[in-house]
C-alpha positions as CSV (number, residue, x, y, z in Angstrom):
1,M,20.6,24.2,-16.3
2,S,17.3,24.2,-14.3
3,K,17.4,24.9,-10.6
4,R,17.0,21.9,-8.3
5,S,13.9,21.9,-6.4
6,D,14.1,21.7,-2.5
7,N,11.0,19.9,-2.2
8,P,11.6,16.3,-1.3
9,W,7.9,15.4,-2.5
10,P,8.3,14.7,-6.1
11,D,5.9,16.6,-8.6
12,L,3.7,13.7,-9.8
13,S,1.6,16.2,-11.9
14,V,4.1,16.5,-14.6
15,L,4.2,12.8,-15.2
16,D,1.9,10.4,-17.1
17,L,1.5,8.0,-14.3
18,R,-1.4,6.1,-14.9
19,A,0.1,3.4,-17.5
20,T,3.1,2.7,-15.3
21,T,1.2,2.4,-11.9
22,D,-1.3,0.2,-13.6
23,V,1.1,-2.1,-14.9
24,L,3.2,-2.2,-11.6
25,H,-0.1,-3.1,-9.8
26,L,-0.4,-6.0,-12.0
27,W,3.1,-7.1,-11.7
28,S,2.9,-6.7,-7.9
29,Q,-0.2,-9.1,-7.9
30,V,1.9,-11.9,-9.5
31,V,4.7,-11.7,-6.9
32,G,2.4,-10.9,-4.1
33,K,0.4,-14.2,-4.9
34,V,3.8,-15.9,-4.6
35,R,4.2,-14.8,-1.1
36,L,0.4,-15.6,-0.3
37,M,1.0,-19.2,-1.4
38,L,4.0,-19.7,0.7
39,T,3.3,-17.8,3.9
40,P,1.0,-18.9,6.9
41,W,-2.2,-16.6,7.2
42,I,-1.8,-13.6,9.4
43,N,-4.9,-11.6,10.6
44,H,-6.1,-8.9,8.0
45,S,-3.9,-10.6,5.3
46,W,-0.7,-8.9,6.7
47,Q,1.3,-11.8,5.7
48,A,1.0,-11.2,1.9
49,T,2.0,-7.4,1.9
50,F,5.1,-5.5,0.6
51,Y,7.3,-3.0,2.3
52,L,9.2,-0.2,0.9
53,S,13.0,-0.6,0.5
54,G,15.9,1.7,-0.5
55,R,15.6,0.5,-4.1
56,G,11.7,0.1,-4.6
57,F,9.6,-2.3,-2.7
58,T,10.0,-6.0,-1.6
59,T,8.4,-9.0,-0.3
60,G,10.9,-9.4,2.6
61,P,12.0,-13.1,3.3
62,I,9.7,-15.8,2.0
63,Y,10.3,-19.5,2.8
64,A,9.9,-22.4,0.7
65,D,10.2,-25.2,3.3
66,S,13.6,-24.6,4.9
67,R,14.8,-22.2,2.0
68,A,14.5,-18.5,2.2
69,F,14.5,-16.0,-0.7
70,E,13.2,-12.5,-1.4
71,M,11.5,-10.9,-4.5
72,E,12.3,-7.0,-4.7
73,F,11.0,-4.6,-7.3
74,D,14.3,-2.8,-7.9
75,L,13.1,0.6,-9.5
76,L,16.4,2.0,-9.6
77,G,17.7,-1.0,-11.7
78,D,14.5,-1.6,-13.8
79,L,14.6,-5.2,-12.4
80,L,12.5,-7.6,-10.4
81,R,15.3,-9.4,-8.2
82,I,14.6,-12.7,-6.9
83,E,17.6,-13.9,-4.5
84,T,17.9,-16.8,-2.3
85,A,19.7,-16.8,1.2
86,G,22.0,-19.3,-0.6
87,G,23.2,-16.8,-2.8
88,E,21.4,-17.8,-6.1
89,A,19.7,-15.1,-8.2
90,R,17.7,-14.4,-11.2
91,R,16.3,-11.2,-12.8
92,V,13.4,-10.2,-14.6
93,K,13.2,-7.0,-16.5
94,L,10.8,-4.3,-15.6
95,E,10.1,-2.9,-19.2
96,A,7.2,-2.2,-21.8
97,Q,5.9,-5.7,-22.0
98,S,2.8,-7.7,-21.6
99,V,1.6,-9.0,-18.1
100,A,1.7,-12.5,-19.7
101,T,5.4,-11.9,-20.7
102,F,6.4,-10.9,-17.0
103,Y,4.3,-13.5,-15.4
104,E,5.9,-16.3,-17.5
105,A,9.3,-14.8,-17.0
106,T,8.8,-14.7,-13.3
107,M,7.3,-18.2,-12.9
108,A,10.2,-19.6,-15.1
109,A,12.7,-17.8,-12.8
110,L,11.4,-19.2,-9.8
111,A,11.4,-22.7,-11.4
112,E,15.0,-22.3,-12.4
113,L,15.8,-21.7,-8.8
114,G,13.9,-24.7,-7.7
115,L,11.0,-22.4,-6.0
116,A,8.3,-23.1,-8.4
117,V,4.9,-22.3,-7.1
118,D,1.3,-22.5,-8.4
119,I,-0.6,-19.1,-7.9
120,R,-4.1,-18.2,-9.1
121,P,-3.6,-16.1,-12.2
122,M,-6.6,-13.8,-11.7
123,P,-5.9,-10.6,-10.5
124,C,-7.7,-9.4,-7.3
125,E,-9.8,-6.2,-6.8
126,I,-9.7,-5.1,-10.4
127,P,-13.0,-5.0,-12.0
128,G,-12.9,-6.6,-15.4
129,A,-9.5,-8.0,-15.0
130,V,-7.8,-10.6,-17.4
131,A,-5.7,-13.5,-16.0
132,F,-2.2,-13.1,-15.9
133,N,-1.5,-15.7,-18.3
134,E,-4.1,-14.4,-20.8
135,D,-3.2,-10.5,-20.7
136,H,-1.1,-10.2,-23.9
137,A,-1.8,-6.6,-24.4
138,R,1.6,-4.8,-24.8
139,R,1.8,-2.3,-21.5
140,A,3.8,0.8,-21.4
141,Y,6.3,1.2,-18.6
142,D,8.0,4.5,-17.8
143,P,11.0,4.0,-15.4
144,E,11.3,7.6,-14.4
145,A,7.4,7.6,-13.4
146,A,7.9,4.5,-11.5
147,R,10.8,6.0,-9.6
148,A,9.0,9.3,-8.8
149,Y,6.0,7.4,-7.4
150,W,8.1,5.2,-5.3
151,R,10.0,8.3,-3.9
152,A,6.7,9.9,-3.2
153,M,5.6,6.7,-1.3
154,L,9.1,7.0,0.7
155,Q,7.9,10.6,1.8
156,V,4.4,9.5,2.7
157,Q,5.7,6.6,4.7
158,R,8.1,9.0,6.8
159,V,5.0,11.0,7.6
160,F,3.0,7.9,8.3
161,L,5.7,6.8,10.8
162,L,5.0,9.9,12.8
163,F,1.4,9.3,12.8
164,R,1.8,5.6,13.6
165,S,3.9,6.5,16.7
166,R,1.0,8.3,18.3
167,F,-1.1,5.1,18.6
168,I,-0.3,2.3,21.2
169,G,-3.3,0.2,20.5
170,K,-3.5,-2.6,17.8
171,C,-2.1,-1.0,14.8
172,S,-0.9,-2.5,11.5
173,P,2.6,-2.1,10.1
174,I,2.9,0.5,7.2
175,H,2.7,-1.7,4.4
176,L,1.9,-1.9,0.5
177,F,-1.1,-4.0,-0.3
178,W,-0.8,-5.4,-3.8
179,G,-4.8,-6.0,-4.0
180,S,-5.3,-2.1,-4.6
181,F,-1.7,-1.1,-4.6
182,D,-2.0,1.3,-1.5
183,L,0.5,2.1,1.2
184,A,-1.6,1.9,4.2
185,V,-1.6,2.1,8.1
186,T,-4.8,0.9,10.1
187,R,-5.7,1.6,13.6
188,F,-8.1,-0.7,15.5
189,S,-10.4,0.2,18.5
190,G,-10.3,-3.2,20.1
191,R,-13.9,-4.1,19.4
192,D,-15.5,-6.6,16.8
193,A,-17.2,-5.0,13.6
194,P,-20.3,-6.2,11.9
195,Q,-19.9,-8.8,9.2
196,H,-18.5,-7.1,5.9
197,P,-20.8,-7.8,3.0
198,G,-17.9,-9.1,0.7
199,G,-18.5,-8.6,-3.0
200,M,-14.9,-7.3,-3.9
201,P,-13.9,-8.4,-7.5
202,H,-12.1,-11.7,-7.6
203,V,-11.7,-11.7,-3.9
204,P,-13.3,-14.5,-1.6
205,D,-15.9,-13.0,0.8
206,A,-14.1,-14.9,3.5
207,V,-10.9,-12.7,3.0
208,A,-12.9,-9.5,3.1
209,R,-14.8,-10.5,6.3
210,E,-11.5,-11.6,8.0
211,A,-9.9,-8.3,7.0
212,Y,-12.7,-6.3,8.5
213,C,-13.7,-8.4,11.6
214,R,-12.6,-5.6,13.7
215,E,-13.5,-2.1,13.8
216,V,-10.9,0.3,12.2
217,S,-9.8,3.5,11.0
218,S,-7.6,3.2,8.2
219,A,-5.5,5.7,6.0
220,G,-3.4,5.3,2.9
221,F,-1.9,6.5,-0.2
222,W,-2.8,5.2,-3.8
223,P,-2.7,6.2,-7.5
224,G,-6.3,6.9,-7.2
225,I,-9.1,7.0,-9.8
226,D,-7.8,9.9,-11.8
227,R,-4.7,11.2,-9.6
228,P,-2.7,10.0,-6.8
229,A,-4.4,10.8,-3.4
230,F,-4.6,9.9,0.2
231,Y,-7.6,8.4,1.8
232,S,-9.2,7.7,5.3
233,Y,-12.1,5.6,6.1
234,A,-13.7,3.9,9.0
235,Y,-15.3,0.5,9.1
236,P,-18.1,0.4,10.2
237,A,-18.7,4.1,9.4
238,P,-20.2,5.8,12.3
239,D,-23.3,7.8,11.9
240,G,-22.1,11.4,10.6
241,F,-18.7,10.4,9.4
242,N,-19.4,11.5,6.1
243,L,-20.1,15.0,7.5
244,A,-17.3,15.3,9.7
245,K,-15.0,18.3,9.5
246,V,-11.6,17.0,8.1
247,E,-8.6,19.2,7.2
248,P,-6.9,20.6,5.2
249,A,-9.4,22.4,3.1
250,A,-8.6,20.4,0.1
251,A,-10.0,17.2,1.8
252,M,-13.4,15.9,0.7
253,F,-15.6,13.0,1.3
254,D,-16.3,10.7,-1.8
255,T,-19.7,9.4,-1.3
256,Q,-19.1,6.6,-4.1
257,L,-15.9,5.3,-2.4
258,G,-17.4,6.0,1.2
259,E,-14.1,7.7,2.3
260,F,-12.3,10.9,2.6
261,L,-9.9,11.8,0.0
262,L,-7.1,14.4,-0.2
263,P,-5.2,15.1,-3.5
264,Y,-1.6,14.3,-3.5
265,D,-0.9,17.6,-5.3
266,A,-2.5,19.5,-2.7
267,V,-0.2,18.2,0.0
268,R,2.9,18.7,-2.2
269,S,2.1,22.2,-3.0
270,S,1.1,23.4,0.7
271,A,3.5,25.5,2.7
272,N,4.5,22.5,4.8
273,P,3.6,19.0,3.1
274,D,4.3,17.1,6.4
275,T,1.9,19.2,8.5
276,A,-0.6,19.1,5.8
277,L,-0.7,15.3,5.8
278,L,-0.5,14.9,9.4
279,L,-3.5,17.3,9.7
280,F,-5.6,15.1,7.3
281,L,-4.5,11.9,9.0
282,Q,-5.4,13.2,12.6
283,S,-8.5,15.0,11.9
284,S,-10.0,12.0,9.8
285,Y,-8.9,9.5,12.5
286,E,-10.4,11.8,15.3
287,A,-13.7,11.8,13.3
288,A,-14.0,8.3,13.2
289,A,-12.9,7.6,16.7
290,N,-15.0,10.3,18.4
291,L,-18.1,9.4,16.5
292,A,-17.7,5.8,17.2
293,H,-16.7,6.5,20.9
294,W,-13.4,4.8,20.9
295,E,-11.5,4.9,24.2
296,R,-9.0,7.2,22.9
297,P,-6.9,8.0,26.2
298,R,-6.3,4.2,26.3
299,L,-5.2,3.9,22.8
300,E,-2.9,7.0,22.2
301,R,0.1,8.7,23.3
302,A,2.5,11.7,22.3
303,Q,4.1,11.5,19.0
304,G,7.4,9.5,19.2
305,R,10.8,11.3,19.1
306,L,13.8,10.2,17.6
307,G,15.9,7.9,19.8
308,E,13.9,8.6,22.9
309,V,12.1,5.8,25.0
310,P,8.6,7.3,26.1
311,G,8.7,8.5,29.6
312,D,12.5,8.3,29.7
313,A,13.9,11.2,31.8
């Protein structure tokens, strides 16, 4: 019997993640667009995001007129759970299937609950995407890979919460954006930003411009281009940002993406993953904030402590 690892950070390098994270990304867009159509707009598209849960990730309550319901990707049960506050429920299986099959099953389940909603079936932020209802290619899905990636996100969120506690200026929740399938936290300087150029695949320019209408330093975790990674960027990027010293040593600036990247494996395999990730988050934020002359003393405070009110004697 193999010895159980004491490292709470899952080893994602031993799994073939790409097929599973790709299909979860697409399925999440189906569900995310349901929430988008039924929720009033909140700045920076925060009304449409997901949140991690004890079983996967969830929309939280959605309102169809006065009726409340929730849609949760239950990765422990391999199900999309759709449950109303009135106790009605439907289930959609998470298994190897086409995006079209998942889309049709989800729309049918909502209709059966009297929650029919029309969504735009074209995926966002994915170059060369195919509409949900036309994507009939059978997709692989590995439940163990999905669970490992979710458990990695739980560890990431735990450290993000520490980083989030250090900032008292405007800051986003820690949430999962289904557009690019990234768990993110964003800090704001309080100043306006130049108009974003737009041009994101299948995203109206007005959405991108509203999302980036304020100066930000943003960090997150995503499946990456070829492997899971952490990122950090600034908008607008101040002069010299790409040359800034960001730690740990495995971090690098990607000129094509215009952001710093740190491989997940480099964090997991470090002597102290929490410290390594916090070092990346803090050093990349400081690079952005210092070069752009943020009013840091007004925006920051000491890291929060469990159960203690700041300044409480």
